[in-house]
C-alpha positions in Angstrom: -6.7 6.1 1.2 -8.9 6.6 -1.6 -9.0 4.5 -4.4 -7.9 7.2 -6.9 -5.7 7.7 -4.4 -4.3 4.1 -3.9 -4.2 3.8 -7.9 -2.5 7.1 -8.2 0.4 5.7 -5.8 0.5 3.0 -7.4 0.8 5.2 -11.3 3.5 7.7 -9.0 5.8 4.8 -8.7 5.7 3.0 -12.3 4.5 0.7 -10.7 2.2 -2.7 -12.4 -0.4 -4.1 -10.6 1.8 -7.1 -9.7 3.9 -5.2 -9.1 2.2 -3.3 -6.5 0.9 -6.6 -4.9 4.6 -8.3 -4.6 5.5 -5.2 -2.9 3.1 -5.0 -0.6 2.7 -8.8 0.2 -1.2 -9.0 -1.4 -2.4 -10.8 -4.3 -3.2 -8.4 -7.0 -6.5 -9.2 -7.0 -6.6 -8.1 -3.7 -4.6 -4.3 -5.7 -7.7 -5.0 -8.6 -9.9 -4.8 -5.8 -8.6 -1.3 -4.1 -8.4 0.3 -6.8 -11.6 -0.8 -8.4 -13.3 0.2 -4.2 -16.4 -1.6 -4.1 -15.6 -6.1 -4.1 -19.0 -7.7 -5.6 -20.3 -4.5 -5.0 -20.0 -4.4 -1.6 -17.4 -1.5 -0.4 -13.9 -2.3 0.1 -11.8 0.1 2.1 -8.2 0.8 1.8 -7.1 -0.8 5.8 -4.4 2.5 7.8 -1.5 -0.7 7.4 -1.7 -1.1 3.8 -1.8 3.0 2.9 1.5 3.7 5.5 2.9 0.7 3.6 2.5 2.6 0.6 3.9 5.9 2.1 6.8 4.0 3.4 7.2 2.5 0.3 7.4 5.4 -1.2 10.0 6.8 0.8 12.6 4.0 -0.3 11.5 2.7 2.4 11.9 -1.4 1.4 12.5 -3.2 5.3 11.3 -2.2 8.8 14.1 -3.8 11.6 13.1 -2.3 14.5 16.3 -2.4 16.3 17.2 0.9 14.1 14.3 2.1 16.6 14.6 5.9 18.1 12.8 6.3 20.9 11.8 10.1 22.5 12.4 9.0 25.8 16.3 7.3 24.9 
């Protein structure tokens, strides 16, 4: 996920930076780093876990309950 992708995700959901931070369990400043793509002149990568969380949120998933998992072997 690129910084532009991240910004588009947030705006598509109508979230302010603070709202996105709350939804992802991050600080607003981290959201700003992700959208800028750097922190103090050093590149900031958006972790895969954050990108997956963004996708989950965009699909309406707000909580995760492992007891609801269905495994292919079952």
